[in-house]
PDB file of N, CA, C and O in Angstrom:
ATOM      1  N   MET A   1      41.446  59.499 264.692  1.00  0.00           N
ATOM      2  CA  MET A   1      41.109  58.101 264.737  1.00  0.00           C
ATOM      3  C   MET A   1      42.398  57.284 264.862  1.00  0.00           C
ATOM      4  O   MET A   1      43.388  57.553 264.182  1.00  0.00           O
ATOM      5  N   LYS A   2      42.366  56.290 265.737  1.00  0.00           N
ATOM      6  CA  LYS A   2      43.548  55.474 265.981  1.00  0.00           C
ATOM      7  C   LYS A   2      43.775  54.505 264.825  1.00  0.00           C
ATOM      8  O   LYS A   2      42.838  53.891 264.314  1.00  0.00           O
ATOM      9  N   LYS A   3      45.028  54.383 264.430  1.00  0.00           N
ATOM     10  CA  LYS A   3      45.380  53.408 263.402  1.00  0.00           C
ATOM     11  C   LYS A   3      45.731  52.096 264.102  1.00  0.00           C
ATOM     12  O   LYS A   3      46.605  52.060 264.968  1.00  0.00           O
ATOM     13  N   TYR A   4      45.054  51.040 263.728  1.00  0.00           N
ATOM     14  CA  TYR A   4      45.256  49.747 264.368  1.00  0.00           C
ATOM     15  C   TYR A   4      46.402  48.994 263.700  1.00  0.00           C
ATOM     16  O   TYR A   4      46.625  49.114 262.496  1.00  0.00           O
ATOM     17  N   SER A   5      47.116  48.222 264.497  1.00  0.00           N
ATOM     18  CA  SER A   5      48.238  47.447 263.962  1.00  0.00           C
ATOM     19  C   SER A   5      47.712  46.171 263.306  1.00  0.00           C
ATOM     20  O   SER A   5      46.568  45.766 263.512  1.00  0.00           O
ATOM     21  N   TYR A   6      48.580  45.556 262.517  1.00  0.00           N
ATOM     22  CA  TYR A   6      48.206  44.300 261.870  1.00  0.00           C
ATOM     23  C   TYR A   6      47.970  43.198 262.900  1.00  0.00           C
ATOM     24  O   TYR A   6      47.164  42.297 262.666  1.00  0.00           O
ATOM     25  N   THR A   7      48.659  43.260 264.026  1.00  0.00           N
ATOM     26  CA  THR A   7      48.462  42.264 265.073  1.00  0.00           C
ATOM     27  C   THR A   7      47.051  42.344 265.629  1.00  0.00           C
ATOM     28  O   THR A   7      46.398  41.318 265.822  1.00  0.00           O
ATOM     29  N   GLU A   8      46.580  43.555 265.886  1.00  0.00           N
ATOM     30  CA  GLU A   8      45.218  43.723 266.395  1.00  0.00           C
ATOM     31  C   GLU A   8      44.181  43.293 265.367  1.00  0.00           C
ATOM     32  O   GLU A   8      43.205  42.621 265.703  1.00  0.00           O
ATOM     33  N   LEU A   9      44.394  43.678 264.127  1.00  0.00           N
ATOM     34  CA  LEU A   9      43.454  43.295 263.076  1.00  0.00           C
ATOM     35  C   LEU A   9      43.481  41.792 262.825  1.00  0.00           C
ATOM     36  O   LEU A   9      42.441  41.187 262.562  1.00  0.00           O
ATOM     37  N   GLY A  10      44.663  41.186 262.905  1.00  0.00           N
ATOM     38  CA  GLY A  10      44.769  39.741 262.741  1.00  0.00           C
ATOM     39  C   GLY A  10      44.061  38.988 263.845  1.00  0.00           C
ATOM     40  O   GLY A  10      43.416  37.969 263.595  1.00  0.00           O
ATOM     41  N   MET A  11      44.179  39.489 265.079  1.00  0.00           N
ATOM     42  CA  MET A  11      43.498  38.852 266.192  1.00  0.00           C
ATOM     43  C   MET A  11      41.983  38.917 266.007  1.00  0.00           C
ATOM     44  O   MET A  11      41.284  37.927 266.224  1.00  0.00           O
ATOM     45  N   LEU A  12      41.483  40.077 265.607  1.00  0.00           N
ATOM     46  CA  LEU A  12      40.042  40.226 265.401  1.00  0.00           C
ATOM     47  C   LEU A  12      39.535  39.351 264.266  1.00  0.00           C
ATOM     48  O   LEU A  12      38.509  38.685 264.403  1.00  0.00           O
ATOM     49  N   SER A  13      40.243  39.348 263.154  1.00  0.00           N
ATOM     50  CA  SER A  13      39.780  38.540 262.028  1.00  0.00           C
ATOM     51  C   SER A  13      39.892  37.053 262.345  1.00  0.00           C
ATOM     52  O   SER A  13      39.019  36.278 261.953  1.00  0.00           O
ATOM     53  N   GLY A  14      40.937  36.640 263.041  1.00  0.00           N
ATOM     54  CA  GLY A  14      41.056  35.245 263.455  1.00  0.00           C
ATOM     55  C   GLY A  14      39.953  34.829 264.402  1.00  0.00           C
ATOM     56  O   GLY A  14      39.453  33.707 264.335  1.00  0.00           O
ATOM     57  N   MET A  15      39.571  35.750 265.295  1.00  0.00           N
ATOM     58  CA  MET A  15      38.486  35.458 266.220  1.00  0.00           C
ATOM     59  C   MET A  15      37.165  35.305 265.476  1.00  0.00           C
ATOM     60  O   MET A  15      36.390  34.396 265.771  1.00  0.00           O
ATOM     61  N   PHE A  16      36.901  36.186 264.514  1.00  0.00           N
ATOM     62  CA  PHE A  16      35.656  36.092 263.753  1.00  0.00           C
ATOM     63  C   PHE A  16      35.601  34.812 262.927  1.00  0.00           C
ATOM     64  O   PHE A  16      34.582  34.122 262.913  1.00  0.00           O
ATOM     65  N   ILE A  17      36.684  34.499 262.244  1.00  0.00           N
ATOM     66  CA  ILE A  17      36.706  33.295 261.412  1.00  0.00           C
ATOM     67  C   ILE A  17      36.629  32.042 262.287  1.00  0.00           C
ATOM     68  O   ILE A  17      35.869  31.120 261.990  1.00  0.00           O
ATOM     69  N   GLY A  18      37.412  32.013 263.358  1.00  0.00           N
ATOM     70  CA  GLY A  18      37.402  30.858 264.252  1.00  0.00           C
ATOM     71  C   GLY A  18      36.069  30.651 264.935  1.00  0.00           C
ATOM     72  O   GLY A  18      35.609  29.517 265.069  1.00  0.00           O
ATOM     73  N   SER A  19      35.439  31.737 265.370  1.00  0.00           N
ATOM     74  CA  SER A  19      34.140  31.582 266.026  1.00  0.00           C
ATOM     75  C   SER A  19      33.069  31.166 265.031  1.00  0.00           C
ATOM     76  O   SER A  19      32.165  30.406 265.377  1.00  0.00           O
ATOM     77  N   GLY A  20      33.158  31.650 263.810  1.00  0.00           N
ATOM     78  CA  GLY A  20      32.200  31.214 262.788  1.00  0.00           C
ATOM     79  C   GLY A  20      32.315  29.726 262.507  1.00  0.00           C
ATOM     80  O   GLY A  20      31.307  29.025 262.417  1.00  0.00           O
ATOM     81  N   ILE A  21      33.546  29.245 262.369  1.00  0.00           N
ATOM     82  CA  ILE A  21      33.757  27.813 262.136  1.00  0.00           C
ATOM     83  C   ILE A  21      33.346  27.004 263.366  1.00  0.00           C
ATOM     84  O   ILE A  21      32.700  25.964 263.241  1.00  0.00           O
ATOM     85  N   GLY A  22      33.722  27.484 264.553  1.00  0.00           N
ATOM     86  CA  GLY A  22      33.398  26.762 265.781  1.00  0.00           C
ATOM     87  C   GLY A  22      31.910  26.669 266.044  1.00  0.00           C
ATOM     88  O   GLY A  22      31.416  25.609 266.430  1.00  0.00           O
ATOM     89  N   ILE A  23      31.190  27.757 265.843  1.00  0.00           N
ATOM     90  CA  ILE A  23      29.745  27.738 266.076  1.00  0.00           C
ATOM     91  C   ILE A  23      29.049  26.856 265.051  1.00  0.00           C
ATOM     92  O   ILE A  23      28.127  26.114 265.390  1.00  0.00           O
ATOM     93  N   THR A  24      29.486  26.932 263.801  1.00  0.00           N
ATOM     94  CA  THR A  24      28.894  26.077 262.770  1.00  0.00           C
ATOM     95  C   THR A  24      29.136  24.604 263.083  1.00  0.00           C
ATOM     96  O   THR A  24      28.224  23.787 262.959  1.00  0.00           O
ATOM     97  N   ALA A  25      30.356  24.259 263.485  1.00  0.00           N
ATOM     98  CA  ALA A  25      30.661  22.869 263.829  1.00  0.00           C
ATOM     99  C   ALA A  25      29.890  22.428 265.065  1.00  0.00           C
ATOM    100  O   ALA A  25      29.465  21.275 265.142  1.00  0.00           O
ATOM    101  N   PHE A  26      29.697  23.324 266.038  1.00  0.00           N
ATOM    102  CA  PHE A  26      28.923  22.979 267.229  1.00  0.00           C
ATOM    103  C   PHE A  26      27.468  22.710 266.878  1.00  0.00           C
ATOM    104  O   PHE A  26      26.866  21.770 267.398  1.00  0.00           O
ATOM    105  N   VAL A  27      26.904  23.524 266.003  1.00  0.00           N
ATOM    106  CA  VAL A  27      25.507  23.332 265.612  1.00  0.00           C
ATOM    107  C   VAL A  27      25.332  21.995 264.887  1.00  0.00           C
ATOM    108  O   VAL A  27      24.329  21.306 265.077  1.00  0.00           O
ATOM    109  N   ILE A  28      26.304  21.639 264.065  1.00  0.00           N
ATOM    110  CA  ILE A  28      26.201  20.391 263.302  1.00  0.00           C
ATOM    111  C   ILE A  28      26.396  19.168 264.204  1.00  0.00           C
ATOM    112  O   ILE A  28      25.651  18.195 264.091  1.00  0.00           O
ATOM    113  N   THR A  29      27.399  19.211 265.102  1.00  0.00           N
ATOM    114  CA  THR A  29      27.757  18.022 265.884  1.00  0.00           C
ATOM    115  C   THR A  29      27.272  18.052 267.327  1.00  0.00           C
ATOM    116  O   THR A  29      27.232  17.003 267.970  1.00  0.00           O
ATOM    117  N   ASN A  30      26.904  19.203 267.855  1.00  0.00           N
ATOM    118  CA  ASN A  30      26.497  19.382 269.253  1.00  0.00           C
ATOM    119  C   ASN A  30      27.632  18.995 270.216  1.00  0.00           C
ATOM    120  O   ASN A  30      27.376  18.499 271.313  1.00  0.00           O
ATOM    121  N   ASN A  31      28.867  19.223 269.805  1.00  0.00           N
ATOM    122  CA  ASN A  31      30.049  18.950 270.616  1.00  0.00           C
ATOM    123  C   ASN A  31      30.670  20.290 271.017  1.00  0.00           C
ATOM    124  O   ASN A  31      31.117  21.058 270.165  1.00  0.00           O
ATOM    125  N   ALA A  32      30.690  20.558 272.321  1.00  0.00           N
ATOM    126  CA  ALA A  32      31.139  21.861 272.812  1.00  0.00           C
ATOM    127  C   ALA A  32      32.638  22.094 272.630  1.00  0.00           C
ATOM    128  O   ALA A  32      33.096  23.230 272.757  1.00  0.00           O
ATOM    129  N   LEU A  33      33.404  21.059 272.338  1.00  0.00           N
ATOM    130  CA  LEU A  33      34.845  21.240 272.137  1.00  0.00           C
ATOM    131  C   LEU A  33      35.157  22.098 270.922  1.00  0.00           C
ATOM    132  O   LEU A  33      36.262  22.630 270.815  1.00  0.00           O
ATOM    133  N   PHE A  34      34.221  22.243 270.015  1.00  0.00           N
ATOM    134  CA  PHE A  34      34.464  23.057 268.829  1.00  0.00           C
ATOM    135  C   PHE A  34      34.539  24.548 269.153  1.00  0.00           C
ATOM    136  O   PHE A  34      34.948  25.339 268.304  1.00  0.00           O
ATOM    137  N   PHE A  35      34.154  24.942 270.360  1.00  0.00           N
ATOM    138  CA  PHE A  35      34.310  26.344 270.739  1.00  0.00           C
ATOM    139  C   PHE A  35      35.784  26.710 270.920  1.00  0.00           C
ATOM    140  O   PHE A  35      36.127  27.892 270.918  1.00  0.00           O
ATOM    141  N   THR A  36      36.658  25.715 271.077  1.00  0.00           N
ATOM    142  CA  THR A  36      38.090  25.999 271.199  1.00  0.00           C
ATOM    143  C   THR A  36      38.699  26.426 269.869  1.00  0.00           C
ATOM    144  O   THR A  36      39.811  26.953 269.841  1.00  0.00           O
ATOM    145  N   VAL A  37      37.987  26.206 268.770  1.00  0.00           N
ATOM    146  CA  VAL A  37      38.480  26.637 267.457  1.00  0.00           C
ATOM    147  C   VAL A  37      38.664  28.151 267.440  1.00  0.00           C
ATOM    148  O   VAL A  37      39.531  28.660 266.729  1.00  0.00           O
ATOM    149  N   THR A  38      37.862  28.871 268.211  1.00  0.00           N
ATOM    150  CA  THR A  38      38.008  30.322 268.307  1.00  0.00           C
ATOM    151  C   THR A  38      39.395  30.687 268.826  1.00  0.00           C
ATOM    152  O   THR A  38      40.023  31.621 268.326  1.00  0.00           O
ATOM    153  N   GLY A  39      39.869  29.956 269.825  1.00  0.00           N
ATOM    154  CA  GLY A  39      41.206  30.205 270.362  1.00  0.00           C
ATOM    155  C   GLY A  39      42.299  29.965 269.339  1.00  0.00           C
ATOM    156  O   GLY A  39      43.266  30.723 269.264  1.00  0.00           O
ATOM    157  N   PHE A  40      42.146  28.906 268.549  1.00  0.00           N
ATOM    158  CA  PHE A  40      43.131  28.639 267.499  1.00  0.00           C
ATOM    159  C   PHE A  40      43.114  29.739 266.445  1.00  0.00           C
ATOM    160  O   PHE A  40      44.160  30.118 265.919  1.00  0.00           O
ATOM    161  N   GLY A  41      41.928  30.250 266.138  1.00  0.00           N
ATOM    162  CA  GLY A  41      41.835  31.361 265.190  1.00  0.00           C
ATOM    163  C   GLY A  41      42.536  32.602 265.704  1.00  0.00           C
ATOM    164  O   GLY A  41      43.211  33.302 264.949  1.00  0.00           O
ATOM    165  N   ILE A  42      42.375  32.877 266.999  1.00  0.00           N
ATOM    166  CA  ILE A  42      43.044  34.033 267.602  1.00  0.00           C
ATOM    167  C   ILE A  42      44.562  33.857 267.550  1.00  0.00           C
ATOM    168  O   ILE A  42      45.290  34.796 267.228  1.00  0.00           O
ATOM    169  N   ILE A  43      45.034  32.653 267.868  1.00  0.00           N
ATOM    170  CA  ILE A  43      46.478  32.391 267.860  1.00  0.00           C
ATOM    171  C   ILE A  43      47.053  32.564 266.460  1.00  0.00           C
ATOM    172  O   ILE A  43      48.097  33.195 266.291  1.00  0.00           O
ATOM    173  N   ILE A  44      46.384  32.014 265.465  1.00  0.00           N
ATOM    174  CA  ILE A  44      46.869  32.135 264.088  1.00  0.00           C
ATOM    175  C   ILE A  44      46.815  33.590 263.632  1.00  0.00           C
ATOM    176  O   ILE A  44      47.740  34.068 262.976  1.00  0.00           O
ATOM    177  N   GLY A  45      45.734  34.301 263.976  1.00  0.00           N
ATOM    178  CA  GLY A  45      45.623  35.709 263.606  1.00  0.00           C
ATOM    179  C   GLY A  45      46.698  36.570 264.245  1.00  0.00           C
ATOM    180  O   GLY A  45      47.242  37.469 263.605  1.00  0.00           O
ATOM    181  N   LEU A  46      47.008  36.294 265.515  1.00  0.00           N
ATOM    182  CA  LEU A  46      48.082  37.036 266.184  1.00  0.00           C
ATOM    183  C   LEU A  46      49.427  36.761 265.526  1.00  0.00           C
ATOM    184  O   LEU A  46      50.233  37.674 265.347  1.00  0.00           O
ATOM    185  N   GLY A  47      49.667  35.516 265.171  1.00  0.00           N
ATOM    186  CA  GLY A  47      50.935  35.174 264.526  1.00  0.00           C
ATOM    187  C   GLY A  47      51.100  35.847 263.181  1.00  0.00           C
ATOM    188  O   GLY A  47      52.150  36.419 262.890  1.00  0.00           O
ATOM    189  N   VAL A  48      50.065  35.781 262.360  1.00  0.00           N
ATOM    190  CA  VAL A  48      50.133  36.402 261.033  1.00  0.00           C
ATOM    191  C   VAL A  48      50.248  37.918 261.158  1.00  0.00           C
ATOM    192  O   VAL A  48      51.026  38.545 260.438  1.00  0.00           O
ATOM    193  N   GLY A  49      49.476  38.507 262.069  1.00  0.00           N
ATOM    194  CA  GLY A  49      49.532  39.956 262.254  1.00  0.00           C
ATOM    195  C   GLY A  49      50.883  40.434 262.744  1.00  0.00           C
ATOM    196  O   GLY A  49      51.374  41.470 262.297  1.00  0.00           O
ATOM    197  N   SER A  50      51.490  39.689 263.659  1.00  0.00           N
ATOM    198  CA  SER A  50      52.807  40.110 264.152  1.00  0.00           C
ATOM    199  C   SER A  50      53.873  39.960 263.072  1.00  0.00           C
ATOM    200  O   SER A  50      54.803  40.763 263.005  1.00  0.00           O
ATOM    201  N   LEU A  51      53.747  38.935 262.224  1.00  0.00           N
ATOM    202  CA  LEU A  51      54.686  38.814 261.106  1.00  0.00           C
ATOM    203  C   LEU A  51      54.551  39.991 260.145  1.00  0.00           C
ATOM    204  O   LEU A  51      55.552  40.516 259.658  1.00  0.00           O
ATOM    205  N   LEU A  52      53.318  40.404 259.873  1.00  0.00           N
ATOM    206  CA  LEU A  52      53.107  41.555 258.988  1.00  0.00           C
ATOM    207  C   LEU A  52      53.633  42.839 259.613  1.00  0.00           C
ATOM    208  O   LEU A  52      54.212  43.674 258.919  1.00  0.00           O
ATOM    209  N   ASP A  53      53.435  43.005 260.927  1.00  0.00           N
ATOM    210  CA  ASP A  53      53.982  44.184 261.612  1.00  0.00           C
ATOM    211  C   ASP A  53      55.501  44.198 261.553  1.00  0.00           C
ATOM    212  O   ASP A  53      56.106  45.246 261.327  1.00  0.00           O
ATOM    213  N   ARG A  54      56.116  43.048 261.755  1.00  0.00           N
ATOM    214  CA  ARG A  54      57.577  42.964 261.710  1.00  0.00           C
ATOM    215  C   ARG A  54      58.100  43.273 260.313  1.00  0.00           C
ATOM    216  O   ARG A  54      59.095  43.980 260.157  1.00  0.00           O
ATOM    217  N   ARG A  55      57.425  42.741 259.299  1.00  0.00           N
ATOM    218  CA  ARG A  55      57.855  42.995 257.916  1.00  0.00           C
ATOM    219  C   ARG A  55      57.705  44.478 257.570  1.00  0.00           C
ATOM    220  O   ARG A  55      58.561  45.050 256.895  1.00  0.00           O
ATOM    221  N   LYS A  56      56.617  45.098 258.034  1.00  0.00           N
ATOM    222  CA  LYS A  56      56.399  46.524 257.770  1.00  0.00           C
ATOM    223  C   LYS A  56      57.480  47.362 258.449  1.00  0.00           C
ATOM    224  O   LYS A  56      57.963  48.341 257.881  1.00  0.00           O
ATOM    225  N   ARG A  57      57.856  46.971 259.666  1.00  0.00           N
ATOM    226  CA  ARG A  57      58.884  47.700 260.402  1.00  0.00           C
ATOM    227  C   ARG A  57      60.246  47.573 259.724  1.00  0.00           C
ATOM    228  O   ARG A  57      61.031  48.521 259.734  1.00  0.00           O
ATOM    229  N   GLN A  58      60.532  46.413 259.135  1.00  0.00           N
ATOM    230  CA  GLN A  58      61.819  46.220 258.462  1.00  0.00           C
ATOM    231  C   GLN A  58      61.903  47.021 257.170  1.00  0.00           C
ATOM    232  O   GLN A  58      62.986  47.466 256.790  1.00  0.00           O
ATOM    233  N   LEU A  59      60.776  47.209 256.491  1.00  0.00           N
ATOM    234  CA  LEU A  59      60.783  47.936 255.227  1.00  0.00           C
ATOM    235  C   LEU A  59      60.919  49.440 255.413  1.00  0.00           C
ATOM    236  O   LEU A  59      61.370  50.135 254.503  1.00  0.00           O
ATOM    237  N   THR A  60      60.535  49.953 256.579  1.00  0.00           N
ATOM    238  CA  THR A  60      60.614  51.402 256.785  1.00  0.00           C
ATOM    239  C   THR A  60      61.839  51.791 257.549  1.00  0.00           C
ATOM    240  O   THR A  60      62.055  52.975 257.807  1.00  0.00           O
TER     241      THR A  60
END
């Protein structure tokens, strides 16, 4: 089984959290711009995951 990096896991978790917030906000307001929140979640997840990967690499 492949071991996934923190960057990949961060991207996935950011996408899930961002899409959950975006869909909920869209349902409440009926404004399609809230679907862009998913992209922000992916960006934040990638950033956090890459920082964790870098920190792990420095410790080993």
